[in-house]
C-alpha positions, 0 to 999 in steps of 0.5 A: 500500500502506498502511503502519501508523503509531503514535503514540509519546508521549515525556516530554521537551522537543520540541528534545531528543526531536526531536534524539535521534530525528532523530540516531538515524535519521540515524546508523543510516541508517534511512529512517523517518518521524518526524512531530512532532504539534505541527508538523502541527496534530495534536490531541494531548491533551484540554482537561483535559490542556492545563490540567494542563500549563499549571499544570505538573502534568504534564511536557512531552510530545512526540507523534510519529507513526512508521512501523511497526517504527520505534517498537520501534527508538526504544523500544530506543534511548531505553531504552539512554540512559535514564541520560543523557537526560531522556526516556522513552516514556510510551505507544505506540498504533497509529493507525487513521485520522485526520480534520479538519474544514474549511470554505471560502468563495470570492467569486471564480470562479477561487478557487472553481474551485481549491477545487472541484478540490482538495476534489473530487479527494482524494488516494488514501487519503482520503475525504469525510464530513460532508455535503460539498455545495458551494453555489455562487451567482451574483448578477449584481446583485453585480457590482463590489461590494467583497470585504467587502460583503454582496452578491457576484457569485459565492459558493461555500461548503462544509464537511465532514470529510476522513478517511483514513490518517494520512500522507495526511491530514497531507500533504493538510492541508499542501497546503491550509492556506495556501489563502485562505479555507480554515479547518481544524480540528486533525487528530484521530487514531483508534486501532486499539485 
């Protein structure tokens, strides 16, 4: 079952907002999810917005992804503490889906098999876009050639885009981000509204 998620943008420092949100969840006994965008490679502002923040025209903002219903509880809790905390909710938007671009290369058959299995059997809720078609080459003349040489005995390369619900996208990104020879773009969010 797909659970709805919302992006909540809160003005304030990451440490203060994260501490308040996690403390609120723990203190209330709520088993809700709060994902902080900067900790999970979620692209959370335009290049112009980044420039404005760098020149200090705009205050610090924390982008959170929270489960449906939790955004209302956080909004209420933050408004009750508005005089004590230097935080405020800037916006709340329902998330439609998320995606990220990737590419990979492998020069060893073992790594190639791992990559083909991982990207060929996506978790439930995720789909492949962007013309994903792994290209595999075996060149016997490259046997014994060093890794950084122009000729390799085995070569696998592919690129594409993975799209789906925000939580499975973030989870899968976390699984593959440390695999050698995989390059990932930031996670981009699409909104329902």
